C-alpha positions as CSV (number, residue, x, y, z in Angstrom):
1,M,87.9,76.2,110.9
2,R,90.4,78.0,108.8
3,S,92.3,76.3,106.0
4,R,96.1,76.3,106.0
5,S,96.2,79.1,103.3
6,Q,93.8,81.3,105.3
7,L,95.8,80.7,108.5
8,S,99.0,81.7,106.7
9,E,97.5,84.8,105.3
10,H,96.0,85.7,108.7
11,T,99.5,85.2,110.3
12,A,101.2,87.3,107.7
13,V,98.7,90.1,107.9
14,T,98.8,90.1,111.7
15,A,102.6,90.3,111.5
16,L,102.5,93.2,109.1
17,F,99.9,95.0,111.2
18,L,102.1,94.7,114.3
19,A,105.2,95.8,112.4
20,A,103.3,98.9,111.1
21,C,102.1,99.7,114.6
22,C,105.7,99.5,115.9
23,A,107.0,101.6,113.0
24,A,104.3,104.3,113.5
25,L,105.2,104.5,117.2
26,Y,108.9,104.5,116.6
27,M,108.9,107.0,113.7
28,P,105.8,109.2,114.2
29,S,107.4,112.1,112.3
30,V,107.9,109.9,109.3
31,A,104.3,108.7,109.4
32,A,103.1,112.3,109.8
33,D,105.1,113.5,106.8
34,G,103.7,110.7,104.7
35,I,100.1,111.4,105.8
36,R,100.7,115.1,105.2
37,S,102.0,114.5,101.7
38,G,99.0,112.2,100.9
39,V,96.4,114.7,102.1
40,E,98.0,117.6,100.3
41,Y,98.1,115.6,97.0
42,S,94.5,114.4,97.5
43,L,93.1,117.9,98.1
44,N,95.2,119.8,95.5
45,V,95.4,117.3,92.7
46,L,93.1,114.3,92.9
47,L,89.7,115.8,94.0
48,P,89.8,118.8,91.6
49,S,90.9,116.7,88.6
50,L,89.2,113.4,89.1
51,F,85.9,114.0,90.9
52,P,84.0,115.6,88.0
53,F,84.9,112.6,85.7
54,M,83.9,110.1,88.4
55,F,80.4,111.8,88.5
56,L,80.1,112.0,84.7
57,S,81.1,108.4,84.2
58,A,78.5,107.1,86.7
59,F,75.8,109.5,85.5
60,A,76.3,108.4,81.9
61,A,75.4,104.8,82.8
62,E,72.7,105.6,85.4
63,Y,70.7,108.0,83.2
64,G,71.2,106.0,80.0
65,I,73.5,108.5,78.2
66,S,75.9,105.7,77.5
67,S,73.3,104.2,75.2
68,S,72.7,107.5,73.4
69,I,76.3,108.7,72.9
70,G,77.4,105.1,72.4
71,R,75.8,105.1,69.0
72,I,78.4,107.6,67.9
73,T,81.4,105.5,69.0
74,A,79.6,102.3,68.1
75,P,81.8,101.4,65.0
76,F,85.0,101.6,67.0
77,T,83.5,100.1,70.2
78,E,81.9,97.1,68.5
79,K,84.2,96.4,65.6
80,V,87.6,97.1,67.2
81,L,87.1,96.6,70.9
82,Y,84.3,94.0,70.3
83,L,82.1,95.5,73.1
84,P,78.5,96.7,73.2
85,Q,78.0,100.3,72.0
86,E,76.9,101.3,75.5
87,A,80.5,100.7,76.7
88,G,81.9,103.4,74.4
89,V,81.3,106.3,76.8
90,T,83.1,104.5,79.6
91,V,86.1,103.7,77.4
92,L,86.2,107.4,76.4
93,L,85.9,108.7,80.0
94,S,88.5,106.2,81.2
95,L,91.0,107.7,78.8
96,I,90.4,111.3,80.0
97,G,89.2,110.9,83.5
98,G,91.9,109.1,85.4
99,Y,92.5,105.7,87.0
100,P,89.3,105.0,89.0
101,V,86.9,106.5,86.5
102,G,87.0,103.5,84.2
103,A,86.3,101.1,87.1
104,I,83.3,103.2,88.2
105,G,81.9,103.3,84.7
106,I,82.4,99.5,84.3
107,A,80.6,98.9,87.7
108,S,77.6,101.0,86.5
109,L,77.5,99.2,83.1
110,L,77.6,95.8,84.8
111,K,75.0,96.7,87.3
112,N,72.6,98.0,84.6
113,K,73.3,94.8,82.5
114,Y,74.9,96.6,79.6
115,I,77.9,94.3,79.7
116,T,78.6,90.8,80.9
117,E,81.1,89.8,83.6
118,K,83.6,88.6,81.0
119,Q,83.4,91.9,79.2
120,A,83.8,93.8,82.4
121,A,86.9,91.8,83.2
122,R,88.3,92.4,79.7
123,M,87.5,96.2,80.0
124,L,89.6,96.3,83.2
125,C,92.7,95.5,81.1
126,F,92.5,98.7,79.1
127,C,90.1,101.1,80.9
128,I,92.3,101.8,83.9
129,N,94.3,104.8,82.6
130,P,96.0,108.0,84.0
131,G,94.1,111.0,82.6
132,P,95.4,114.2,81.1
133,A,94.8,116.1,84.3
134,F,97.3,113.8,86.1
135,L,99.8,113.3,83.3
136,I,99.9,116.8,81.8
137,S,99.3,118.9,84.9
138,A,100.6,116.9,87.8
139,V,103.5,114.9,86.2
140,G,104.4,116.9,83.1
141,D,104.0,120.5,84.3
142,A,104.3,120.3,88.1
143,M,107.1,117.7,88.2
144,Y,109.0,118.0,85.0
145,G,108.2,121.6,84.2
146,S,107.3,120.6,80.7
147,K,103.8,120.0,79.3
148,K,105.4,118.3,76.4
149,I,106.5,115.4,78.6
150,G,102.9,115.1,80.0
151,L,101.6,115.0,76.4
152,V,104.1,112.3,75.4
153,L,103.0,110.2,78.4
154,L,99.4,110.8,77.7
155,C,99.6,109.8,74.0
156,S,101.8,106.7,74.7
157,Q,99.4,105.5,77.5
158,T,96.3,106.1,75.4
159,L,97.7,104.3,72.4
160,S,98.9,101.5,74.6
161,S,95.5,101.0,76.1
162,L,93.7,101.1,72.8
163,L,96.1,98.6,71.3
164,I,95.6,96.2,74.2
165,G,91.8,96.6,73.9
166,A,91.9,95.8,70.2
167,V,94.1,92.7,70.6
168,L,91.8,91.4,73.4
169,G,88.8,92.1,71.2
170,L,90.3,89.9,68.4
171,F,90.6,87.0,70.9
172,A,87.1,87.6,72.3
173,R,85.5,87.2,68.9
174,K,86.3,83.5,69.1
175,H,84.3,82.7,72.2
176,E,82.1,85.8,73.0
177,M,79.0,87.3,71.6
178,I,78.1,91.0,72.0
179,P,74.8,91.0,73.9
180,R,72.2,93.4,72.6
181,V,70.5,95.3,75.4
182,K,66.8,94.8,75.1
183,K,64.5,97.7,75.6
184,G,63.4,98.0,79.2
185,L,66.1,95.5,80.5
186,A,68.4,98.1,81.9
187,V,67.2,100.2,84.8
188,R,66.3,103.7,83.7
189,R,66.0,106.6,86.2
190,N,64.9,110.2,85.8
191,A,67.5,113.0,85.8
192,A,67.1,113.8,89.5
193,E,67.4,110.2,90.7
194,S,70.4,109.7,88.4
195,F,72.1,112.9,89.6
196,I,71.7,112.0,93.3
197,L,72.8,108.4,92.9
198,S,75.7,109.3,90.7
199,S,76.9,112.0,93.1
200,R,76.7,109.5,96.0
201,L,78.7,106.9,94.0
202,A,81.3,109.5,93.0
203,C,81.6,110.9,96.5
204,G,82.1,107.4,98.0
205,S,84.7,106.5,95.4
206,A,86.5,109.8,95.9
207,V,86.7,109.3,99.7
208,S,87.9,105.8,99.2
209,L,90.5,107.0,96.7
210,C,91.9,109.7,98.9
211,T,92.0,107.5,101.9
212,L,94.0,104.9,100.1
213,V,96.4,107.5,98.8
214,V,97.0,108.8,102.3
215,L,97.5,105.3,103.8
216,F,99.9,104.2,101.0
217,S,101.8,107.5,101.3
218,A,102.3,106.9,105.0
219,F,103.0,103.2,104.6
220,S,105.7,103.7,102.0
221,S,107.4,106.4,104.1
222,L,107.4,104.1,107.1
223,L,108.6,101.2,105.1
224,L,111.5,103.1,103.6
225,G,112.3,104.7,107.0
226,A,112.3,101.3,108.8
227,L,114.6,99.7,106.2
228,G,116.9,102.7,106.0
229,I,116.3,103.1,102.3
230,D,116.7,106.5,100.7
231,D,114.2,107.8,98.1
232,T,117.0,108.4,95.7
233,S,118.2,104.8,95.6
234,L,117.1,102.3,93.0
235,A,115.3,100.2,95.7
236,G,113.6,103.3,97.2
237,V,112.3,104.5,93.8
238,S,111.2,101.0,92.9
239,I,109.2,100.5,96.1
240,R,107.6,103.9,95.8
241,A,106.5,103.3,92.2
242,F,105.4,99.8,93.0
243,L,103.1,101.0,95.9
244,E,101.9,104.4,94.8
245,V,102.1,106.0,91.4
246,T,102.4,109.7,92.5
247,D,105.3,109.1,94.9
248,G,106.9,106.9,92.2
249,C,106.7,109.6,89.5
250,S,108.0,112.2,91.9
251,C,111.0,110.0,92.9
252,L,111.7,109.1,89.3
253,Y,111.9,112.7,88.4
254,R,114.2,113.6,91.4
255,V,116.7,110.9,90.3
256,K,116.6,112.1,86.7
257,A,115.3,108.7,85.5
258,P,114.4,108.4,81.8
259,V,110.9,109.4,81.0
260,Y,110.1,105.9,79.7
261,L,110.5,104.6,83.3
262,T,107.9,107.2,84.4
263,A,105.7,105.8,81.6
264,L,106.2,102.3,83.0
265,A,105.2,103.6,86.4
266,V,102.0,105.3,85.3
267,G,101.1,102.3,83.2
268,W,101.5,100.0,86.1
269,G,99.6,102.4,88.4
270,G,100.7,101.1,91.7
271,L,99.0,98.9,94.3
272,C,97.2,101.9,95.6
273,V,95.3,102.3,92.3
274,H,94.8,98.5,92.1
275,F,93.1,98.5,95.5
276,Q,90.8,101.3,94.3
277,I,89.8,99.2,91.3
278,F,89.1,96.2,93.4
279,A,87.0,98.3,95.8
280,A,85.0,99.8,93.0
281,L,84.1,96.3,91.7
282,P,83.5,94.2,94.8
283,E,81.0,91.9,93.1
284,L,83.1,91.1,90.1
285,K,85.5,88.2,90.5
286,I,88.7,89.7,89.1
287,G,91.5,87.3,88.2
288,K,94.3,89.1,90.0
289,T,97.2,87.5,88.0
290,Y,95.4,88.4,84.7
291,F,94.8,91.9,85.9
292,F,98.4,92.5,87.1
293,V,99.8,91.1,83.8
294,S,97.6,93.5,81.9
295,R,99.0,96.4,83.9
296,L,102.5,95.3,83.3
297,C,101.8,95.0,79.6
298,S,100.2,98.5,79.5
299,G,103.2,100.0,81.3
300,T,105.8,98.2,79.1
301,L,104.0,99.1,75.9
302,G,103.6,102.7,77.0
303,A,107.3,102.9,78.0
304,A,108.3,101.6,74.6
305,L,106.1,104.1,72.8
306,S,107.3,107.0,75.0
307,Y,110.9,106.0,74.4
308,L,110.5,106.2,70.6
309,V,108.8,109.6,70.8
310,M,111.4,111.0,73.2
311,R,114.2,109.7,71.2
312,Y,113.1,111.1,67.8
313,A,111.5,114.3,69.1
314,N,114.7,115.2,71.2
315,I,112.7,116.4,74.2
316,A,115.0,114.9,76.9
317,A,117.6,117.7,76.9
318,E,114.9,120.3,77.6
319,V,113.5,118.4,80.6
320,F,116.4,118.5,82.9
321,S,118.2,121.5,81.6
322,N,117.0,123.8,84.4
323,T,117.7,121.4,87.3
324,E,120.9,119.7,86.3
325,N,122.8,120.8,89.4
326,T,119.9,120.8,91.9
327,R,118.5,117.3,91.7
328,P,120.1,114.3,93.3
329,S,121.4,111.5,91.1
330,P,120.4,107.9,91.6
331,S,122.6,105.7,93.8
332,S,122.9,102.0,93.8
333,P,120.8,100.1,96.4
334,G,122.5,98.6,99.4
335,L,122.2,94.9,100.4
336,T,119.4,95.7,102.9
337,G,117.3,97.5,100.3
338,S,117.8,94.9,97.6
339,C,116.8,92.1,100.0
340,A,113.8,94.0,101.1
341,L,112.7,94.7,97.6
342,L,113.2,91.0,96.6
343,L,111.3,89.8,99.7
344,S,108.4,92.1,99.2
345,S,108.1,91.0,95.6
346,V,108.2,87.3,96.5
347,M,105.5,87.7,99.2
348,F,103.3,89.7,96.9
349,V,103.5,87.0,94.1
350,V,102.9,84.1,96.7
351,F,99.8,85.7,98.2
352,I,98.4,86.6,94.8
353,G,99.0,83.1,93.6
354,K,97.2,81.6,96.6
355,E,94.2,84.0,96.1
356,T,94.0,83.1,92.4
357,K,93.9,79.4,93.1
358,E,91.2,79.8,95.7
359,R,89.1,81.7,93.2
């Protein structure tokens, strides 16, 4: 028999499912546009830029390269981040590979017993990062027309993540010990086995990633269409950024929002990225509230750092100079949009709180 919380969750999910069905039937063109946008982004941006790093991150742990290369980064990994040296490669790849790469590497490290569950949960707070392929190419060059903007975002997010990792490492010293991996404890495979296993893991993660991006793109389009909210309104931009980072960045650029708000969006990552992380680590009990707070901290710190760089480097005038008269300006949200945003935020916090208590 289901508990009251489970019954409430089932009722809410059923209601959302029926609402989504009705919206898809009533606005098929809107759903099609969202799916088309998600598929195009997945094929043109995500797979070419992220798949190689997904494979490399998994292969480093499966074949044991993490242990070998980890010796080079050991001083920083052990003394600053307070993690085993084998985690160094995953930390590095998470900074250059993109959002899901860090989670894939953490999953492999945990499976091969290089790290503990506590260390895996701590790594999730600073190893989920947008990579240079996304920030410089997709956001900076493709959206803003300026690689400088992408470089500013990359530097601010990288520094933000490392600072968070260092602070968490200081607290971990009080109640954690870095486990030393005994020879023969971790599973070692030959190159062929590691290659095949890593390719399967990367392929599965890539399919899951692209599927979630397409679904969230369609869902956000249906949600805004059903509520009558425009992408250029504050409510529309907030919902897009809250749900999916690519749509959020695109909308933020279209309304000429400050770059530090884009930094906040990429630091948060969006629920689509969060679901990818949870899917990559199904066996790890992730404290949802703890994870979401870490994402907000990463976004806020990255926004502050990017604001300082943009202010003193005087890059802002260059960004919008060529599109001053062609891009729409932001408009204030209507009553319906504001209520919808508030209601969705409250429902999100309530369900996350219930799930956290049950854990």
